[in-house]
Residue frames as a rotation matrix with the C-alpha (Angstrom) as fourth column:
MET 1
0.622 0.554 -0.553 -17.64
-0.680 0.033 -0.732 -8.81
-0.387 0.832 0.398 12.81
GLN 2
0.101 -0.544 0.833 -16.40
0.167 0.834 0.525 -11.91
-0.981 0.087 0.175 10.91
ILE 3
0.519 0.013 -0.854 -14.80
-0.811 -0.309 -0.497 -11.82
-0.270 0.951 -0.150 7.48
GLN 4
0.753 -0.265 0.603 -13.47
0.331 0.944 0.001 -14.57
-0.569 0.198 0.798 5.25
THR 5
0.424 -0.703 -0.571 -10.02
-0.824 -0.561 0.079 -14.29
-0.376 0.437 -0.817 3.77
ALA 6
0.846 -0.186 -0.500 -8.02
-0.209 0.746 -0.632 -16.57
0.491 0.639 0.592 1.41
LEU 7
-0.089 -0.996 -0.030 -4.73
-0.237 0.051 -0.970 -16.15
0.967 -0.079 -0.241 3.35
PHE 8
-0.813 -0.282 0.509 -5.88
-0.497 -0.117 -0.860 -15.99
0.302 -0.952 -0.045 6.97
GLY 9
-0.672 0.632 -0.385 -9.16
0.670 0.741 0.048 -17.89
0.316 -0.226 -0.922 6.97
GLU 10
0.442 0.871 0.214 -11.89
0.577 -0.459 0.675 -16.38
0.686 -0.175 -0.706 9.05
LEU 11
-0.741 -0.672 -0.014 -10.93
0.487 -0.522 -0.700 -13.23
0.463 -0.525 0.714 10.92
THR 12
0.430 0.760 -0.487 -12.75
0.903 -0.371 0.219 -11.31
-0.014 -0.534 -0.846 13.65
ILE 13
-0.667 -0.599 0.443 -12.38
0.610 -0.781 -0.137 -7.57
0.428 0.179 0.886 13.07
SER 14
-0.234 0.551 -0.801 -13.82
0.623 -0.547 -0.559 -4.44
-0.746 -0.630 -0.216 14.61
GLU 15
0.659 0.562 0.500 -15.75
0.751 -0.460 -0.474 -1.87
-0.036 0.688 -0.725 12.62
SER 16
0.851 -0.355 -0.388 -13.08
-0.207 -0.904 0.373 0.58
-0.483 -0.237 -0.843 13.75
ASP 17
-0.131 -0.912 0.389 -10.43
0.151 0.370 0.917 -1.41
-0.980 0.179 0.089 11.83
ILE 18
0.292 0.327 0.899 -12.13
0.885 0.264 -0.383 -0.85
-0.363 0.907 -0.212 8.47
ILE 19
-0.591 -0.512 -0.624 -10.45
0.097 -0.813 0.574 1.63
-0.801 0.279 0.530 6.11
ASN 20
0.514 0.823 0.243 -12.82
0.430 -0.001 -0.903 3.18
-0.742 0.568 -0.355 3.62
PHE 21
-0.781 -0.624 0.030 -11.65
0.286 -0.315 0.905 3.85
-0.556 0.715 0.424 0.13
PRO 22
-0.035 0.939 -0.342 -14.57
-0.114 -0.344 -0.932 5.93
-0.993 0.006 0.119 -1.19
GLU 23
0.313 0.085 -0.946 -13.38
-0.913 -0.246 -0.324 5.72
-0.261 0.965 0.001 -4.81
GLY 24
0.972 -0.082 0.222 -12.20
0.110 0.987 -0.117 2.11
-0.210 0.138 0.968 -4.52
LEU 25
-0.008 -0.994 -0.109 -8.78
-0.179 -0.106 0.978 1.25
-0.984 0.028 -0.177 -5.96
PRO 26
0.042 0.014 -0.999 -7.89
-0.987 -0.156 -0.044 1.24
-0.157 0.988 0.007 -9.60
GLY 27
-0.648 -0.207 -0.733 -8.81
-0.467 0.868 0.167 -2.13
0.602 0.450 -0.660 -10.93
PHE 28
-0.654 0.417 -0.631 -11.07
0.697 0.657 -0.288 -2.74
0.295 -0.628 -0.720 -7.91
LYS 29
-0.770 0.293 0.567 -13.49
-0.211 -0.955 0.207 0.19
0.603 0.039 0.797 -8.05
ALA 30
0.259 0.959 -0.112 -16.36
-0.201 0.167 0.965 -1.78
0.945 -0.228 0.237 -6.41
GLU 31
0.258 -0.283 -0.924 -14.22
0.849 0.523 0.076 -2.67
0.462 -0.804 0.375 -3.35
LYS 32
0.238 -0.080 0.968 -14.32
-0.106 -0.993 -0.056 0.19
0.966 -0.089 -0.244 -0.94
LYS 33
0.680 0.013 0.733 -13.67
-0.726 -0.120 0.677 -1.36
0.097 -0.993 -0.073 2.52
PHE 34
0.318 -0.702 -0.637 -10.43
0.041 0.681 -0.731 -2.98
0.947 0.206 0.246 3.58
ILE 35
0.967 -0.249 0.049 -8.42
-0.073 -0.089 0.993 -3.78
-0.243 -0.965 -0.104 6.68
LEU 36
0.360 -0.930 -0.076 -4.67
-0.629 -0.182 -0.756 -3.30
0.689 0.320 -0.651 7.03
ILE 37
0.998 -0.036 0.043 -2.84
-0.002 0.742 0.670 -6.35
-0.056 -0.669 0.741 8.50
PRO 38
0.298 -0.954 -0.039 0.87
-0.945 -0.300 0.126 -6.07
-0.132 0.000 -0.991 9.44
LEU 39
0.281 -0.320 -0.905 2.93
-0.343 0.847 -0.406 -9.05
0.896 0.424 0.129 8.27
GLU 40
0.223 -0.175 -0.959 4.39
0.867 0.485 0.113 -9.07
0.446 -0.856 0.261 11.77
GLU 41
0.844 0.138 -0.519 5.12
0.438 -0.735 0.518 -6.52
-0.310 -0.664 -0.680 14.47
ASP 42
0.324 -0.699 -0.637 7.48
-0.241 -0.712 0.659 -3.72
-0.915 -0.060 -0.399 13.34
SER 43
-0.251 -0.375 0.892 7.54
0.727 0.536 0.430 -5.13
-0.639 0.757 0.138 9.80
PRO 44
-0.689 -0.021 -0.724 7.58
-0.333 -0.879 0.342 -2.80
-0.644 0.476 0.599 6.77
PHE 45
-0.910 0.336 -0.241 5.11
-0.073 0.442 0.894 -5.21
0.407 0.832 -0.378 5.05
PHE 46
-0.545 0.819 0.179 1.28
-0.467 -0.119 -0.876 -5.15
-0.696 -0.561 0.448 5.27
TYR 47
-0.776 0.477 0.413 -1.63
0.631 0.570 0.526 -6.90
0.016 0.668 -0.744 3.73
LEU 48
-0.714 0.659 -0.237 -4.54
-0.637 -0.752 -0.171 -4.80
-0.291 0.029 0.956 2.47
GLN 49
-0.912 0.384 0.142 -7.43
0.398 0.913 0.085 -7.25
-0.097 0.134 -0.986 2.72
SER 50
-0.565 0.815 0.125 -10.93
-0.464 -0.439 0.769 -6.58
0.682 0.377 0.626 1.28
ILE 51
-0.730 0.365 0.578 -13.66
-0.514 0.265 -0.816 -7.23
-0.451 -0.893 -0.006 3.84
LYS 52
0.351 0.930 -0.108 -16.06
-0.750 0.210 -0.628 -8.51
-0.561 0.301 0.771 1.12
GLU 53
0.761 -0.152 -0.631 -13.81
-0.473 0.536 -0.699 -10.41
0.444 0.830 0.337 -1.34
ALA 54
0.860 -0.403 0.311 -11.81
-0.044 0.550 0.834 -13.13
-0.508 -0.731 0.456 0.37
GLU 55
0.516 -0.643 0.566 -9.44
0.844 0.496 -0.206 -13.44
-0.149 0.584 0.798 -2.64
LEU 56
0.544 -0.272 0.794 -8.64
0.262 -0.844 -0.468 -9.68
0.797 0.462 -0.388 -2.82
CYS 57
0.840 -0.430 -0.330 -5.54
0.299 -0.140 0.944 -9.17
-0.452 -0.892 0.011 -0.68
LEU 58
0.734 -0.603 0.313 -2.70
0.058 -0.404 -0.913 -6.91
0.677 0.688 -0.262 -1.75
LEU 59
0.357 -0.724 -0.590 0.81
0.922 0.175 0.345 -6.96
-0.147 -0.667 0.730 -0.31
LEU 60
0.840 -0.028 0.542 2.04
0.094 -0.976 -0.197 -3.50
0.535 0.216 -0.817 0.57
ALA 61
0.113 -0.843 -0.525 5.29
0.975 0.197 -0.106 -2.05
0.192 -0.500 0.844 1.89
ASP 62
0.737 -0.050 -0.674 6.50
0.244 -0.911 0.334 1.06
-0.630 -0.410 -0.659 3.59
PRO 63
0.812 -0.407 0.418 8.45
0.447 -0.027 -0.894 2.68
0.375 0.913 0.160 0.69
PHE 64
0.647 -0.585 0.488 10.67
-0.628 -0.772 -0.094 4.76
0.432 -0.246 -0.868 2.92
THR 65
0.609 -0.478 0.633 12.25
-0.300 0.599 0.742 1.60
-0.734 -0.642 0.222 4.37
PHE 66
0.346 -0.422 0.838 13.49
0.714 0.698 0.057 0.52
-0.609 0.579 0.542 0.90
PHE 67
0.059 -0.226 0.972 13.70
0.838 -0.517 -0.172 3.86
0.542 0.825 0.159 -0.92
THR 68
-0.122 -0.162 -0.979 15.12
0.919 -0.391 -0.049 6.41
-0.375 -0.906 0.196 1.52
ASP 69
-0.893 -0.241 -0.379 14.88
0.114 -0.938 0.328 9.28
-0.435 0.250 0.865 -0.96
TYR 70
-0.512 0.783 0.353 11.29
0.776 0.246 0.581 8.56
0.368 0.572 -0.733 -1.97
GLN 71
-0.825 0.288 -0.485 9.02
0.051 -0.818 -0.573 11.64
-0.562 -0.497 0.661 -1.90
ILE 72
-0.364 0.752 0.549 5.46
0.865 0.054 0.499 12.47
0.346 0.657 -0.670 -2.86
LYS 73
-0.982 0.161 -0.098 3.60
-0.125 -0.944 -0.305 15.74
-0.142 -0.287 0.947 -2.88
LEU 74
-0.434 0.898 0.077 -0.05
0.876 0.440 -0.199 15.37
-0.212 -0.019 -0.977 -2.11
SER 75
-0.625 0.296 0.722 -2.34
0.232 -0.813 0.534 17.97
0.745 0.501 0.440 -3.68
ASP 76
-0.852 0.401 0.337 -4.71
-0.516 -0.528 -0.675 20.04
-0.093 -0.748 0.657 -1.55
VAL 77
0.055 0.912 -0.406 -7.60
-0.882 0.235 0.409 18.15
0.468 0.335 0.817 -3.12
VAL 78
-0.012 -0.135 -0.991 -6.17
0.102 0.985 -0.136 14.82
0.995 -0.103 0.002 -1.86
LEU 79
-0.932 -0.351 -0.091 -5.53
0.142 -0.121 -0.983 16.27
0.333 -0.929 0.162 1.58
GLN 80
-0.524 0.824 0.216 -9.18
-0.849 -0.485 -0.208 17.40
-0.067 -0.293 0.954 1.67
GLN 81
0.153 0.579 -0.801 -10.44
-0.601 0.698 0.389 14.03
0.784 0.422 0.455 0.41
LEU 82
-0.091 -0.323 -0.942 -8.57
0.432 0.840 -0.329 12.25
0.897 -0.437 0.063 3.16
GLU 83
0.832 0.481 0.276 -9.49
0.041 -0.550 0.834 14.95
0.554 -0.682 -0.477 5.74
ILE 84
0.122 -0.906 -0.404 -5.77
0.926 0.250 -0.282 15.41
0.356 -0.340 0.870 6.56
PRO 85
0.938 0.077 -0.339 -4.99
0.224 -0.879 0.422 18.30
-0.265 -0.471 -0.841 8.96
LYS 86
0.691 -0.692 0.211 -2.01
-0.186 -0.453 -0.872 20.50
0.699 0.563 -0.441 8.08
GLU 87
-0.020 -0.658 0.753 -0.47
-0.971 -0.166 -0.171 20.03
0.237 -0.735 -0.635 11.53
ASP 88
-0.600 -0.361 0.714 0.77
-0.654 0.735 -0.178 16.56
-0.460 -0.574 -0.677 12.50
PRO 89
0.068 0.742 -0.667 -0.99
-0.969 0.207 0.132 14.56
0.236 0.638 0.733 9.75
PRO 90
0.005 -0.009 1.000 -1.99
-0.565 0.825 0.010 11.01
-0.825 -0.565 -0.001 10.74
LEU 91
0.581 0.182 -0.793 -0.78
-0.813 0.078 -0.578 9.66
-0.043 0.980 0.193 7.42
ILE 92
0.066 -0.561 0.825 0.46
-0.045 0.824 0.565 6.31
-0.997 -0.075 0.029 6.26
VAL 93
0.396 -0.024 -0.918 1.99
-0.903 -0.194 -0.384 5.94
-0.169 0.981 -0.098 2.79
LEU 94
0.004 -0.351 0.936 2.45
-0.164 0.924 0.347 2.45
-0.986 -0.155 -0.054 1.40
THR 95
-0.283 -0.102 -0.954 3.23
-0.948 -0.123 0.295 0.97
-0.148 0.987 -0.062 -1.97
ILE 96
0.765 0.585 0.268 1.65
-0.495 0.801 -0.336 -1.98
-0.412 0.125 0.903 -3.69
LEU 97
-0.335 -0.922 0.195 4.10
-0.648 0.376 0.663 -4.81
-0.684 0.096 -0.723 -4.36
THR 98
0.695 0.354 -0.626 4.24
-0.691 0.570 -0.445 -7.15
0.199 0.742 0.641 -7.31
ILE 99
0.016 -0.664 0.748 5.75
-0.708 0.520 0.477 -10.48
-0.706 -0.537 -0.461 -6.37
PRO 100
0.245 0.016 -0.969 6.94
-0.824 0.530 -0.200 -12.84
0.511 0.848 0.143 -9.16
GLY 101
0.707 0.095 -0.701 7.99
0.059 0.980 0.192 -16.37
0.705 -0.177 0.687 -8.33
ASP 102
-0.125 -0.854 -0.505 11.15
0.873 0.147 -0.464 -15.22
0.471 -0.499 0.727 -6.60
PHE 103
0.737 0.464 -0.491 10.48
0.666 -0.619 0.416 -12.74
-0.111 -0.634 -0.766 -3.72
LYS 104
-0.119 -0.883 -0.454 13.96
0.597 -0.429 0.678 -11.25
-0.793 -0.190 0.578 -4.30
LYS 105
-0.832 -0.135 0.538 12.64
0.547 -0.363 0.755 -9.89
0.094 0.922 0.376 -7.58
ALA 106
0.173 0.929 -0.327 9.64
0.935 -0.259 -0.241 -8.06
-0.309 -0.264 -0.914 -5.96
THR 107
-0.714 -0.307 0.629 8.87
0.522 -0.832 0.188 -4.63
0.466 0.463 0.754 -7.26
ALA 108
-0.350 0.557 -0.753 7.13
0.690 -0.391 -0.609 -1.63
-0.634 -0.733 -0.248 -5.71
ASN 109
0.081 0.470 0.879 4.70
0.867 -0.469 0.170 0.70
0.492 0.748 -0.445 -7.45
LEU 110
-0.517 -0.405 -0.754 6.19
0.725 -0.675 -0.134 4.07
-0.455 -0.617 0.643 -6.42
MET 111
-0.869 0.220 0.443 4.15
0.207 -0.652 0.730 5.89
0.449 0.726 0.521 -9.04
ALA 112
-0.080 0.969 0.232 0.82
-0.391 -0.245 0.887 5.31
0.917 -0.020 0.399 -7.30
PRO 113
-0.934 -0.329 -0.142 1.12
0.001 0.395 -0.919 4.87
0.359 -0.858 -0.369 -3.48
VAL 114
0.164 0.927 -0.339 -1.76
0.595 0.181 0.783 4.00
0.787 -0.330 -0.521 -1.19
VAL 115
-0.784 -0.349 0.514 -2.26
-0.089 -0.756 -0.648 6.88
0.615 -0.554 0.562 1.19
ILE 116
0.046 0.793 -0.607 -4.31
0.664 0.430 0.612 6.41
0.746 -0.432 -0.507 4.44
ASN 117
-0.266 0.019 0.964 -5.50
-0.657 -0.735 -0.167 8.78
0.705 -0.678 0.208 7.05
ILE 118
-0.632 -0.118 -0.766 -5.14
0.239 0.911 -0.337 6.33
0.737 -0.396 -0.547 9.91
GLU 119
-0.932 0.353 -0.077 -7.26
-0.038 -0.307 -0.951 8.35
-0.360 -0.884 0.300 12.40
LYS 120
-0.230 0.902 -0.366 -10.24
-0.853 -0.368 -0.371 8.86
-0.469 0.227 0.854 10.03
LYS 121
-0.336 0.020 0.942 -9.78
0.185 0.982 0.045 5.44
-0.924 0.189 -0.334 8.35
LEU 122
0.815 0.463 -0.349 -9.92
-0.201 -0.339 -0.919 7.06
-0.544 0.819 -0.183 4.90
GLY 123
-0.199 -0.937 0.286 -7.69
0.154 0.258 0.954 5.89
-0.968 0.233 0.093 2.06
LEU 124
0.882 0.371 -0.292 -6.99
-0.249 -0.160 -0.955 6.27
-0.401 0.915 -0.049 -1.64
GLN 125
0.192 -0.845 0.500 -4.44
0.853 0.396 0.341 5.27
-0.486 0.361 0.796 -4.24
PHE 126
0.488 -0.100 -0.867 -2.69
-0.131 -0.991 0.041 8.54
-0.863 0.093 -0.496 -5.15
ILE 127
0.207 -0.400 0.893 -1.82
0.934 0.353 -0.058 8.90
-0.292 0.846 0.446 -8.77
PRO 128
-0.045 -0.271 -0.962 0.07
0.166 -0.951 0.260 12.18
-0.985 -0.148 0.087 -9.41
GLU 129
0.889 0.391 -0.238 -0.24
-0.109 -0.325 -0.939 14.09
-0.445 0.861 -0.247 -12.65
LYS 130
0.620 -0.760 -0.195 3.52
-0.409 -0.101 -0.907 14.19
0.670 0.642 -0.374 -13.11
THR 131
0.722 -0.413 0.556 6.12
-0.452 0.327 0.830 11.87
-0.524 -0.850 0.049 -11.62
ASP 132
-0.021 -0.812 -0.583 9.49
-0.954 0.192 -0.232 10.29
0.300 0.551 -0.778 -12.42
TYR 133
-0.499 -0.136 0.856 8.54
-0.580 0.786 -0.213 7.17
-0.644 -0.603 -0.471 -10.51
LYS 134
-0.516 0.290 -0.806 7.40
-0.664 0.460 0.590 3.99
0.542 0.839 -0.045 -12.24
THR 135
0.518 0.829 0.209 5.12
-0.797 0.380 0.470 1.12
0.310 -0.410 0.858 -11.33
LYS 136
0.943 -0.193 -0.273 7.95
0.223 0.971 0.083 -1.39
0.249 -0.139 0.958 -10.99
HIS 137
0.298 -0.860 0.415 10.92
-0.810 -0.458 -0.367 -0.34
0.506 -0.226 -0.833 -8.88
PRO 138
0.064 -0.286 -0.956 12.97
0.217 0.939 -0.267 -3.33
0.974 -0.190 0.122 -7.63
LEU 139
0.909 0.304 0.285 12.53
-0.229 -0.207 0.951 -3.65
0.348 -0.930 -0.118 -3.88
PHE 140
0.599 -0.768 0.226 15.86
0.091 0.346 0.934 -5.46
-0.795 -0.539 0.278 -3.52
PRO 141
0.683 -0.378 -0.625 18.37
-0.730 -0.379 -0.569 -4.02
-0.022 0.845 -0.535 -6.05
GLU 142
0.898 -0.408 -0.165 20.70
0.352 0.891 -0.288 -6.65
0.264 0.201 0.943 -7.42
ASP 143
0.511 -0.817 -0.268 24.19
0.253 -0.155 0.955 -6.72
-0.822 -0.555 0.128 -6.13
LYS 144
0.733 -0.214 -0.646 26.21
-0.605 -0.640 -0.474 -4.64
-0.312 0.738 -0.598 -8.54
LYS 145
-0.332 -0.942 0.059 29.20
-0.825 0.320 0.465 -7.00
-0.457 0.106 -0.883 -8.41
SER 146
-0.391 0.245 0.887 27.09
0.226 0.960 -0.166 -10.12
-0.892 0.136 -0.431 -9.27
THR 147
0.723 0.683 -0.107 25.42
0.093 -0.250 -0.964 -8.21
-0.685 0.687 -0.245 -12.04
GLU 148
0.401 -0.694 -0.597 28.80
-0.877 -0.479 -0.032 -7.23
-0.264 0.537 -0.801 -13.52
GLU 149
-0.562 -0.687 0.460 30.06
-0.545 0.726 0.419 -10.80
-0.622 -0.015 -0.783 -13.24
GLY 150
0.027 0.704 0.710 27.00
0.324 0.665 -0.673 -12.11
-0.946 0.248 -0.210 -15.08
LYS 151
0.661 0.204 -0.722 27.86
-0.497 -0.602 -0.625 -9.98
-0.563 0.772 -0.296 -18.18
């Protein structure tokens, strides 16, 4: 199957590559089918590309690469929605990035990660009821010394 993208032009994808987001994503409720494209092999960065809207492509990152103490607790309801087995869950957790003009100032939305059952190709953006995380955590914390020198 062929899809049009703003970043990659025309792509040939397989039906088995499509990840279904039955509830869409907040802000994009009508978009329910996406593909996950690694930035490059073994990279912590991915593109989440809509298969219908060429312009809808989100940059995601593996939060555990940048925030080693990051934790989320998925509710039983979410586990059921994603058809996640209790033993050896085929789970990917990614965070949506916001990129201002300078990539070094990129932020990650740790409050609402994208969670995907990679075997069943089911996904959702998980928004917990209670969390200490925010929507804009710096991906690359500023060097403490340079911050102090700038004061």
